[in-house]
All heavy atoms as TSV, in Angstrom:
chain	resi	resn	atom	element	x	y	z
A	1	MET	N	N	0.840	-1.170	0.000
A	1	MET	CA	C	0.000	0.000	0.000
A	1	MET	C	C	0.889	1.239	0.000
A	1	MET	O	O	1.923	1.257	0.661
A	1	MET	CB	C	-0.896	-0.016	1.231
A	1	MET	CG	C	-2.152	0.764	1.012
A	1	MET	SD	S	-3.293	0.845	2.407
A	1	MET	CE	C	-3.552	-0.827	2.859
A	2	GLN	N	N	0.477	2.250	-0.709
A	2	GLN	CA	C	1.273	3.463	-0.778
A	2	GLN	C	C	1.201	4.244	0.529
A	2	GLN	O	O	0.192	4.215	1.239
A	2	GLN	CB	C	0.778	4.348	-1.905
A	2	GLN	CG	C	1.081	3.816	-3.280
A	2	GLN	CD	C	0.667	4.800	-4.348
A	2	GLN	OE1	O	-0.110	5.709	-4.095
A	2	GLN	NE2	N	1.182	4.618	-5.538
A	3	THR	N	N	2.274	4.937	0.829
A	3	THR	CA	C	2.357	5.699	2.070
A	3	THR	C	C	1.297	6.787	2.126
A	3	THR	O	O	0.681	7.003	3.167
A	3	THR	CB	C	3.753	6.317	2.211
A	3	THR	OG1	O	4.723	5.290	2.084
A	3	THR	CG2	C	3.917	7.000	3.541
A	4	LYS	N	N	1.080	7.459	1.014
A	4	LYS	CA	C	0.089	8.540	0.996
A	4	LYS	C	C	-1.299	8.021	1.327
A	4	LYS	O	O	-2.057	8.675	2.050
A	4	LYS	CB	C	0.073	9.227	-0.367
A	4	LYS	CG	C	1.304	10.026	-0.660
A	4	LYS	CD	C	1.220	10.655	-2.022
A	4	LYS	CE	C	2.513	11.361	-2.379
A	4	LYS	NZ	N	2.458	11.965	-3.717
A	5	LEU	N	N	-1.631	6.854	0.830
A	5	LEU	CA	C	-2.940	6.271	1.104
A	5	LEU	C	C	-3.077	5.910	2.579
A	5	LEU	O	O	-4.122	6.158	3.196
A	5	LEU	CB	C	-3.170	5.037	0.227
A	5	LEU	CG	C	-4.511	4.340	0.385
A	5	LEU	CD1	C	-5.644	5.282	0.014
A	5	LEU	CD2	C	-4.545	3.091	-0.468
A	6	VAL	N	N	-2.034	5.351	3.165
A	6	VAL	CA	C	-2.064	5.005	4.593
A	6	VAL	C	C	-2.245	6.262	5.440
A	6	VAL	O	O	-3.048	6.281	6.375
A	6	VAL	CB	C	-0.778	4.253	4.997
A	6	VAL	CG1	C	-0.683	4.083	6.502
A	6	VAL	CG2	C	-0.717	2.911	4.312
A	7	LEU	N	N	-1.519	7.313	5.110
A	7	LEU	CA	C	-1.635	8.560	5.867
A	7	LEU	C	C	-3.015	9.178	5.702
A	7	LEU	O	O	-3.605	9.684	6.668
A	7	LEU	CB	C	-0.542	9.540	5.436
A	7	LEU	CG	C	0.886	9.104	5.731
A	7	LEU	CD1	C	1.872	10.118	5.169
A	7	LEU	CD2	C	1.107	8.894	7.210
A	8	TYR	N	N	-3.576	9.132	4.499
A	8	TYR	CA	C	-4.910	9.681	4.265
A	8	TYR	C	C	-5.970	8.895	5.035
A	8	TYR	O	O	-6.851	9.489	5.673
A	8	TYR	CB	C	-5.226	9.670	2.766
A	8	TYR	CG	C	-6.576	10.246	2.449
A	8	TYR	CD1	C	-6.803	11.619	2.518
A	8	TYR	CD2	C	-7.643	9.418	2.091
A	8	TYR	CE1	C	-8.044	12.147	2.241
A	8	TYR	CE2	C	-8.882	9.941	1.817
A	8	TYR	CZ	C	-9.084	11.307	1.890
A	8	TYR	OH	O	-10.313	11.824	1.626
A	9	ILE	N	N	-5.885	7.585	5.007
A	9	ILE	CA	C	-6.837	6.750	5.745
A	9	ILE	C	C	-6.720	7.008	7.243
A	9	ILE	O	O	-7.730	7.061	7.956
A	9	ILE	CB	C	-6.620	5.261	5.411
A	9	ILE	CG1	C	-7.058	4.986	3.980
A	9	ILE	CG2	C	-7.368	4.367	6.382
A	9	ILE	CD1	C	-6.711	3.608	3.475
A	10	SER	N	N	-5.507	7.208	7.723
A	10	SER	CA	C	-5.295	7.493	9.148
A	10	SER	C	C	-5.970	8.795	9.555
A	10	SER	O	O	-6.622	8.868	10.601
A	10	SER	CB	C	-3.812	7.576	9.459
A	10	SER	OG	O	-3.183	6.364	9.175
A	11	ILE	N	N	-5.809	9.822	8.740
A	11	ILE	CA	C	-6.430	11.109	9.038
A	11	ILE	C	C	-7.950	10.980	9.027
A	11	ILE	O	O	-8.637	11.496	9.921
A	11	ILE	CB	C	-5.965	12.189	8.040
A	11	ILE	CG1	C	-4.498	12.519	8.282
A	11	ILE	CG2	C	-6.809	13.451	8.166
A	11	ILE	CD1	C	-3.884	13.403	7.223
A	12	CYS	N	N	-8.491	10.283	8.041
A	12	CYS	CA	C	-9.950	10.092	7.968
A	12	CYS	C	C	-10.459	9.328	9.185
A	12	CYS	O	O	-11.503	9.675	9.748
A	12	CYS	CB	C	-10.324	9.352	6.690
A	12	CYS	SG	S	-10.082	10.315	5.201
A	13	LEU	N	N	-9.743	8.313	9.604
A	13	LEU	CA	C	-10.142	7.519	10.758
A	13	LEU	C	C	-10.108	8.350	12.042
A	13	LEU	O	O	-11.034	8.279	12.861
A	13	LEU	CB	C	-9.233	6.295	10.891
A	13	LEU	CG	C	-9.607	5.260	11.925
A	13	LEU	CD1	C	-11.000	4.708	11.652
A	13	LEU	CD2	C	-8.597	4.135	11.922
A	14	MET	N	N	-9.074	9.169	12.207
A	14	MET	CA	C	-9.000	10.025	13.389
A	14	MET	C	C	-10.146	11.024	13.417
A	14	MET	O	O	-10.749	11.257	14.468
A	14	MET	CB	C	-7.653	10.749	13.447
A	14	MET	CG	C	-6.516	9.860	13.850
A	14	MET	SD	S	-4.988	10.728	14.225
A	14	MET	CE	C	-4.422	11.163	12.605
A	15	GLN	N	N	-10.472	11.614	12.274
A	15	GLN	CA	C	-11.571	12.563	12.226
A	15	GLN	C	C	-12.912	11.892	12.517
A	15	GLN	O	O	-13.778	12.467	13.187
A	15	GLN	CB	C	-11.617	13.251	10.855
A	15	GLN	CG	C	-10.445	14.164	10.591
A	15	GLN	CD	C	-10.367	15.299	11.598
A	15	GLN	OE1	O	-11.378	15.884	11.968
A	15	GLN	NE2	N	-9.166	15.602	12.035
A	16	LEU	N	N	-13.085	10.683	12.028
A	16	LEU	CA	C	-14.312	9.933	12.287
A	16	LEU	C	C	-14.443	9.610	13.781
A	16	LEU	O	O	-15.541	9.709	14.351
A	16	LEU	CB	C	-14.322	8.645	11.466
A	16	LEU	CG	C	-15.568	7.783	11.593
A	16	LEU	CD1	C	-16.774	8.523	11.037
A	16	LEU	CD2	C	-15.366	6.470	10.859
A	17	ILE	N	N	-13.338	9.248	14.421
A	17	ILE	CA	C	-13.359	8.964	15.863
A	17	ILE	C	C	-13.734	10.218	16.647
A	17	ILE	O	O	-14.564	10.176	17.559
A	17	ILE	CB	C	-11.997	8.414	16.318
A	17	ILE	CG1	C	-11.789	7.008	15.768
A	17	ILE	CG2	C	-11.889	8.408	17.838
A	17	ILE	CD1	C	-10.385	6.481	15.970
A	18	ILE	N	N	-13.152	11.346	16.287
A	18	ILE	CA	C	-13.453	12.603	16.982
A	18	ILE	C	C	-14.903	13.005	16.760
A	18	ILE	O	O	-15.601	13.413	17.703
A	18	ILE	CB	C	-12.484	13.713	16.525
A	18	ILE	CG1	C	-11.078	13.401	17.019
A	18	ILE	CG2	C	-12.934	15.081	17.040
A	18	ILE	CD1	C	-9.995	14.274	16.412
A	19	LEU	N	N	-15.397	12.888	15.535
A	19	LEU	CA	C	-16.786	13.228	15.238
A	19	LEU	C	C	-17.752	12.333	16.018
A	19	LEU	O	O	-18.745	12.811	16.574
A	19	LEU	CB	C	-17.048	13.098	13.736
A	19	LEU	CG	C	-18.466	13.425	13.277
A	19	LEU	CD1	C	-18.752	14.905	13.482
A	19	LEU	CD2	C	-18.642	13.048	11.820
A	20	THR	N	N	-17.442	11.047	16.076
A	20	THR	CA	C	-18.283	10.116	16.827
A	20	THR	C	C	-18.305	10.473	18.307
A	20	THR	O	O	-19.365	10.449	18.947
A	20	THR	CB	C	-17.776	8.669	16.653
A	20	THR	OG1	O	-17.748	8.360	15.266
A	20	THR	CG2	C	-18.656	7.686	17.369
A	21	ASN	N	N	-17.170	10.833	18.858
A	21	ASN	CA	C	-17.104	11.217	20.269
A	21	ASN	C	C	-17.962	12.446	20.538
A	21	ASN	O	O	-18.674	12.495	21.542
A	21	ASN	CB	C	-15.657	11.474	20.681
A	21	ASN	CG	C	-15.545	11.861	22.135
A	21	ASN	OD1	O	-16.194	11.291	22.989
A	21	ASN	ND2	N	-14.702	12.835	22.412
A	22	ILE	N	N	-17.914	13.409	19.650
A	22	ILE	CA	C	-18.659	14.649	19.864
A	22	ILE	C	C	-20.155	14.442	19.661
A	22	ILE	O	O	-20.970	14.876	20.470
A	22	ILE	CB	C	-18.128	15.760	18.939
A	22	ILE	CG1	C	-16.712	16.136	19.370
A	22	ILE	CG2	C	-19.036	16.978	18.972
A	22	ILE	CD1	C	-16.002	17.045	18.395
A	23	VAL	N	N	-20.532	13.775	18.566
A	23	VAL	CA	C	-21.944	13.656	18.210
A	23	VAL	C	C	-22.663	12.601	19.056
A	23	VAL	O	O	-23.726	12.871	19.626
A	23	VAL	CB	C	-22.096	13.338	16.704
A	23	VAL	CG1	C	-23.539	13.048	16.352
A	23	VAL	CG2	C	-21.581	14.494	15.869
A	24	LEU	N	N	-22.117	11.412	19.132
A	24	LEU	CA	C	-22.819	10.328	19.819
A	24	LEU	C	C	-22.626	10.333	21.334
A	24	LEU	O	O	-23.563	10.061	22.090
A	24	LEU	CB	C	-22.381	8.971	19.259
A	24	LEU	CG	C	-22.736	8.691	17.800
A	24	LEU	CD1	C	-22.236	7.316	17.396
A	24	LEU	CD2	C	-24.222	8.799	17.567
A	25	PHE	N	N	-21.410	10.626	21.775
A	25	PHE	CA	C	-21.107	10.523	23.199
A	25	PHE	C	C	-21.018	11.871	23.894
A	25	PHE	O	O	-20.720	11.933	25.088
A	25	PHE	CB	C	-19.807	9.741	23.399
A	25	PHE	CG	C	-19.856	8.362	22.806
A	25	PHE	CD1	C	-19.039	8.017	21.742
A	25	PHE	CD2	C	-20.723	7.414	23.304
A	25	PHE	CE1	C	-19.077	6.749	21.191
A	25	PHE	CE2	C	-20.775	6.141	22.767
A	25	PHE	CZ	C	-19.960	5.799	21.709
A	26	GLU	N	N	-21.240	12.956	23.168
A	26	GLU	CA	C	-21.240	14.322	23.699
A	26	GLU	C	C	-19.964	14.649	24.471
A	26	GLU	O	O	-19.978	15.314	25.495
A	26	GLU	CB	C	-22.476	14.548	24.569
A	26	GLU	CG	C	-23.763	14.428	23.769
A	26	GLU	CD	C	-25.002	14.538	24.631
A	26	GLU	OE1	O	-24.878	14.636	25.868
A	26	GLU	OE2	O	-26.094	14.521	24.050
A	27	GLY	N	N	-18.836	14.148	23.971
A	27	GLY	CA	C	-17.539	14.472	24.545
A	27	GLY	C	C	-17.224	13.767	25.847
A	27	GLY	O	O	-16.286	14.152	26.542
A	28	GLN	N	N	-17.964	12.732	26.197
A	28	GLN	CA	C	-17.738	12.047	27.464
A	28	GLN	C	C	-16.570	11.069	27.395
A	28	GLN	O	O	-16.070	10.645	28.432
A	28	GLN	CB	C	-19.003	11.310	27.894
A	28	GLN	CG	C	-20.143	12.244	28.218
A	28	GLN	CD	C	-21.408	11.499	28.591
A	28	GLN	OE1	O	-21.445	10.277	28.563
A	28	GLN	NE2	N	-22.437	12.249	28.942
A	29	TRP	N	N	-16.156	10.693	26.216
A	29	TRP	CA	C	-15.084	9.710	26.057
A	29	TRP	C	C	-13.805	10.362	25.531
A	29	TRP	O	O	-13.092	9.800	24.719
A	29	TRP	CB	C	-15.519	8.605	25.103
A	29	TRP	CG	C	-16.572	7.696	25.664
A	29	TRP	CD1	C	-17.404	7.948	26.705
A	29	TRP	CD2	C	-16.881	6.388	25.208
A	29	TRP	NE1	N	-18.223	6.888	26.911
A	29	TRP	CE2	C	-17.922	5.920	26.008
A	29	TRP	CE3	C	-16.385	5.587	24.199
A	29	TRP	CZ2	C	-18.470	4.664	25.831
A	29	TRP	CZ3	C	-16.938	4.343	24.029
A	29	TRP	CH2	C	-17.959	3.880	24.842
A	30	ASN	N	N	-13.496	11.534	26.022
A	30	ASN	CA	C	-12.335	12.272	25.516
A	30	ASN	C	C	-11.023	11.519	25.720
A	30	ASN	O	O	-10.150	11.541	24.853
A	30	ASN	CB	C	-12.242	13.646	26.187
A	30	ASN	CG	C	-13.303	14.582	25.661
A	30	ASN	OD1	O	-13.760	14.455	24.541
A	30	ASN	ND2	N	-13.720	15.522	26.494
A	31	GLY	N	N	-10.859	10.849	26.832
A	31	GLY	CA	C	-9.622	10.111	27.104
A	31	GLY	C	C	-9.420	8.969	26.132
A	31	GLY	O	O	-8.317	8.762	25.605
A	32	ILE	N	N	-10.477	8.217	25.877
A	32	ILE	CA	C	-10.388	7.101	24.936
A	32	ILE	C	C	-10.144	7.614	23.528
A	32	ILE	O	O	-9.349	7.043	22.775
A	32	ILE	CB	C	-11.673	6.241	25.012
A	32	ILE	CG1	C	-11.767	5.586	26.383
A	32	ILE	CG2	C	-11.698	5.196	23.907
A	32	ILE	CD1	C	-13.075	4.901	26.665
A	33	THR	N	N	-10.794	8.704	23.178
A	33	THR	CA	C	-10.602	9.304	21.849
A	33	THR	C	C	-9.156	9.743	21.655
A	33	THR	O	O	-8.557	9.473	20.610
A	33	THR	CB	C	-11.547	10.508	21.671
A	33	THR	OG1	O	-12.891	10.063	21.825
A	33	THR	CG2	C	-11.372	11.148	20.324
A	34	MET	N	N	-8.603	10.398	22.659
A	34	MET	CA	C	-7.208	10.844	22.562
A	34	MET	C	C	-6.262	9.655	22.454
A	34	MET	O	O	-5.309	9.677	21.680
A	34	MET	CB	C	-6.839	11.691	23.786
A	34	MET	CG	C	-7.499	13.044	23.803
A	34	MET	SD	S	-6.816	14.139	22.581
A	34	MET	CE	C	-5.245	14.477	23.310
A	35	TRP	N	N	-6.526	8.607	23.212
A	35	TRP	CA	C	-5.680	7.418	23.175
A	35	TRP	C	C	-5.733	6.772	21.796
A	35	TRP	O	O	-4.694	6.399	21.241
A	35	TRP	CB	C	-6.134	6.433	24.254
A	35	TRP	CG	C	-5.268	5.237	24.330
A	35	TRP	CD1	C	-4.100	5.117	25.026
A	35	TRP	CD2	C	-5.461	3.986	23.654
A	35	TRP	NE1	N	-3.576	3.862	24.834
A	35	TRP	CE2	C	-4.385	3.148	23.996
A	35	TRP	CE3	C	-6.436	3.500	22.803
A	35	TRP	CZ2	C	-4.270	1.858	23.509
A	35	TRP	CZ3	C	-6.325	2.210	22.318
A	35	TRP	CH2	C	-5.257	1.405	22.674
A	36	LEU	N	N	-6.929	6.628	21.224
A	36	LEU	CA	C	-7.059	6.017	19.897
A	36	LEU	C	C	-6.371	6.850	18.821
A	36	LEU	O	O	-5.670	6.312	17.958
A	36	LEU	CB	C	-8.540	5.819	19.544
A	36	LEU	CG	C	-9.269	4.716	20.291
A	36	LEU	CD1	C	-10.764	4.772	19.970
A	36	LEU	CD2	C	-8.706	3.370	19.928
A	37	CYS	N	N	-6.571	8.164	18.877
A	37	CYS	CA	C	-5.934	9.034	17.878
A	37	CYS	C	C	-4.411	9.008	18.004
A	37	CYS	O	O	-3.702	9.022	17.000
A	37	CYS	CB	C	-6.464	10.458	18.003
A	37	CYS	SG	S	-8.159	10.632	17.427
A	38	THR	N	N	-3.911	8.956	19.223
A	38	THR	CA	C	-2.470	8.874	19.429
A	38	THR	C	C	-1.914	7.560	18.892
A	38	THR	O	O	-0.855	7.528	18.250
A	38	THR	CB	C	-2.129	9.029	20.920
A	38	THR	OG1	O	-2.630	10.286	21.372
A	38	THR	CG2	C	-0.644	8.953	21.167
A	39	ALA	N	N	-2.622	6.462	19.135
A	39	ALA	CA	C	-2.183	5.160	18.633
A	39	ALA	C	C	-2.165	5.142	17.105
A	39	ALA	O	O	-1.218	4.644	16.492
A	39	ALA	CB	C	-3.096	4.057	19.163
A	40	ILE	N	N	-3.185	5.710	16.483
A	40	ILE	CA	C	-3.228	5.777	15.017
A	40	ILE	C	C	-2.087	6.631	14.496
A	40	ILE	O	O	-1.435	6.292	13.502
A	40	ILE	CB	C	-4.592	6.313	14.534
A	40	ILE	CG1	C	-5.685	5.292	14.854
A	40	ILE	CG2	C	-4.571	6.626	13.047
A	40	ILE	CD1	C	-7.090	5.818	14.654
A	41	PHE	N	N	-1.810	7.748	15.169
A	41	PHE	CA	C	-0.715	8.622	14.753
A	41	PHE	C	C	0.628	7.905	14.836
A	41	PHE	O	O	1.451	7.992	13.917
A	41	PHE	CB	C	-0.705	9.888	15.614
A	41	PHE	CG	C	0.495	10.750	15.374
A	41	PHE	CD1	C	0.567	11.533	14.224
A	41	PHE	CD2	C	1.547	10.783	16.265
A	41	PHE	CE1	C	1.684	12.323	13.986
A	41	PHE	CE2	C	2.654	11.559	16.038
A	41	PHE	CZ	C	2.724	12.337	14.899
A	42	VAL	N	N	0.855	7.188	15.927
A	42	VAL	CA	C	2.128	6.482	16.105
A	42	VAL	C	C	2.288	5.401	15.040
A	42	VAL	O	O	3.366	5.250	14.441
A	42	VAL	CB	C	2.236	5.899	17.532
A	42	VAL	CG1	C	3.396	4.946	17.666
A	42	VAL	CG2	C	2.349	7.027	18.541
A	43	LEU	N	N	1.230	4.646	14.773
A	43	LEU	CA	C	1.296	3.610	13.741
A	43	LEU	C	C	1.532	4.214	12.352
A	43	LEU	O	O	2.323	3.688	11.565
A	43	LEU	CB	C	0.012	2.781	13.744
A	43	LEU	CG	C	-0.180	1.872	14.953
A	43	LEU	CD1	C	-1.555	1.222	14.913
A	43	LEU	CD2	C	0.899	0.822	15.015
A	44	SER	N	N	0.877	5.322	12.062
A	44	SER	CA	C	1.073	5.989	10.775
A	44	SER	C	C	2.489	6.519	10.633
A	44	SER	O	O	3.097	6.431	9.559
A	44	SER	CB	C	0.089	7.141	10.612
A	44	SER	OG	O	-1.224	6.675	10.673
A	45	SER	N	N	3.015	7.064	11.715
A	45	SER	CA	C	4.393	7.556	11.690
A	45	SER	C	C	5.375	6.415	11.473
A	45	SER	O	O	6.375	6.570	10.767
A	45	SER	CB	C	4.720	8.275	12.995
A	45	SER	OG	O	3.900	9.403	13.147
A	46	ALA	N	N	5.091	5.271	12.076
A	46	ALA	CA	C	5.963	4.106	11.891
A	46	ALA	C	C	5.936	3.635	10.443
A	46	ALA	O	O	6.978	3.307	9.870
A	46	ALA	CB	C	5.534	2.983	12.826
A	47	VAL	N	N	4.768	3.596	9.840
A	47	VAL	CA	C	4.651	3.195	8.431
A	47	VAL	C	C	5.410	4.179	7.548
A	47	VAL	O	O	6.153	3.781	6.650
A	47	VAL	CB	C	3.167	3.106	8.005
A	47	VAL	CG1	C	3.037	2.972	6.503
A	47	VAL	CG2	C	2.493	1.937	8.698
A	48	PHE	N	N	5.244	5.466	7.815
A	48	PHE	CA	C	5.935	6.484	7.026
A	48	PHE	C	C	7.450	6.346	7.165
A	48	PHE	O	O	8.186	6.372	6.178
A	48	PHE	CB	C	5.494	7.883	7.479
A	48	PHE	CG	C	6.189	8.988	6.756
A	48	PHE	CD1	C	5.859	9.300	5.448
A	48	PHE	CD2	C	7.174	9.730	7.384
A	48	PHE	CE1	C	6.509	10.325	4.778
A	48	PHE	CE2	C	7.827	10.754	6.725
A	48	PHE	CZ	C	7.491	11.051	5.420
A	49	GLY	N	N	7.924	6.181	8.388
A	49	GLY	CA	C	9.362	6.037	8.614
A	49	GLY	C	C	9.920	4.773	7.997
A	49	GLY	O	O	11.015	4.778	7.437
A	50	PHE	N	N	9.183	3.677	8.087
A	50	PHE	CA	C	9.620	2.417	7.507
A	50	PHE	C	C	9.737	2.521	5.991
A	50	PHE	O	O	10.725	2.071	5.406
A	50	PHE	CB	C	8.653	1.302	7.895
A	50	PHE	CG	C	9.051	-0.048	7.381
A	50	PHE	CD1	C	10.134	-0.712	7.919
A	50	PHE	CD2	C	8.348	-0.641	6.351
A	50	PHE	CE1	C	10.509	-1.960	7.451
A	50	PHE	CE2	C	8.718	-1.885	5.862
A	50	PHE	CZ	C	9.795	-2.540	6.417
A	51	ASN	N	N	8.749	3.130	5.354
A	51	ASN	CA	C	8.795	3.288	3.898
A	51	ASN	C	C	9.898	4.241	3.469
A	51	ASN	O	O	10.541	4.036	2.445
A	51	ASN	CB	C	7.446	3.773	3.365
A	51	ASN	CG	C	6.429	2.667	3.327
A	51	ASN	OD1	O	6.763	1.493	3.292
A	51	ASN	ND2	N	5.175	3.049	3.353
A	52	ARG	N	N	10.131	5.267	4.248
A	52	ARG	CA	C	11.190	6.217	3.913
A	52	ARG	C	C	12.556	5.552	4.034
A	52	ARG	O	O	13.443	5.771	3.209
A	52	ARG	CB	C	11.090	7.422	4.833
A	52	ARG	CG	C	12.000	8.528	4.475
A	52	ARG	CD	C	11.704	9.745	5.292
A	52	ARG	NE	N	12.677	10.766	5.000
A	52	ARG	CZ	C	12.709	11.938	5.560
A	52	ARG	NH1	N	11.804	12.263	6.447
A	52	ARG	NH2	N	13.628	12.806	5.252
A	53	THR	N	N	12.735	4.728	5.059
A	53	THR	CA	C	13.997	4.014	5.244
A	53	THR	C	C	14.236	3.039	4.095
A	53	THR	O	O	15.354	2.926	3.589
A	53	THR	CB	C	13.985	3.243	6.584
A	53	THR	OG1	O	13.725	4.174	7.638
A	53	THR	CG2	C	15.297	2.547	6.829
A	54	ASN	N	N	13.193	2.348	3.669
A	54	ASN	CA	C	13.331	1.391	2.556
A	54	ASN	C	C	13.683	2.101	1.260
A	54	ASN	O	O	14.463	1.586	0.467
A	54	ASN	CB	C	12.037	0.595	2.370
A	54	ASN	CG	C	11.913	-0.512	3.396
A	54	ASN	OD1	O	12.879	-0.868	4.044
A	54	ASN	ND2	N	10.715	-1.031	3.544
A	55	LYS	N	N	13.122	3.277	1.029
A	55	LYS	CA	C	13.429	4.004	-0.205
A	55	LYS	C	C	14.877	4.479	-0.221
A	55	LYS	O	O	15.515	4.497	-1.252
A	55	LYS	CB	C	12.467	5.195	-0.359
A	55	LYS	CG	C	11.086	4.752	-0.770
A	55	LYS	CD	C	10.158	5.936	-0.976
A	55	LYS	CE	C	8.768	5.444	-1.328
A	55	LYS	NZ	N	7.844	6.533	-1.544
A	56	LYS	N	N	15.410	4.867	0.954
A	56	LYS	CA	C	16.803	5.295	1.022
A	56	LYS	C	C	17.737	4.131	0.748
A	56	LYS	O	O	18.777	4.284	0.131
A	56	LYS	CB	C	17.111	5.899	2.388
A	56	LYS	CG	C	16.626	7.304	2.557
A	56	LYS	CD	C	17.083	7.865	3.897
A	56	LYS	CE	C	16.607	9.293	4.053
A	56	LYS	NZ	N	17.020	9.853	5.346
A	57	GLN	N	N	17.395	2.935	1.223
A	57	GLN	CA	C	18.231	1.769	1.015
A	57	GLN	C	C	18.206	1.306	-0.428
A	57	GLN	O	O	19.173	0.737	-0.925
A	57	GLN	CB	C	17.796	0.624	1.928
A	57	GLN	CG	C	18.100	0.867	3.382
A	57	GLN	CD	C	17.589	-0.238	4.276
A	57	GLN	OE1	O	16.928	-1.164	3.803
A	57	GLN	NE2	N	17.885	-0.149	5.562
A	58	ASP	N	N	17.098	1.546	-1.131
A	58	ASP	CA	C	16.999	1.147	-2.535
A	58	ASP	C	C	17.885	1.993	-3.439
A	58	ASP	O	O	18.335	1.529	-4.478
A	58	ASP	CB	C	15.547	1.239	-3.010
A	58	ASP	CG	C	14.670	0.154	-2.392
A	58	ASP	OD1	O	15.229	-0.845	-1.903
A	58	ASP	OD2	O	13.438	0.328	-2.381
A	59	ASN	N	N	18.138	3.228	-3.047
A	59	ASN	CA	C	18.943	4.129	-3.893
A	59	ASN	C	C	20.386	3.858	-3.788
A	59	ASN	O	O	21.064	3.353	-3.144
A	59	ASN	CB	C	18.668	5.595	-3.544
A	59	ASN	CG	C	17.272	5.985	-3.980
A	59	ASN	OD1	O	16.716	5.385	-4.888
A	59	ASN	ND2	N	16.711	6.966	-3.328
């Protein structure tokens, strides 16, 4: 999968989680929302770094 697609899906997923927290739960699950968004960010950063490292090794 391309890095850009992974990053785009990650952003969409984080926004969906935040929207769900605000609309359905009225902001009561802020801690869980922050934890999920942070986990998605860390995983996305790892994918980005891994792909960048592989591209440098290919050159």
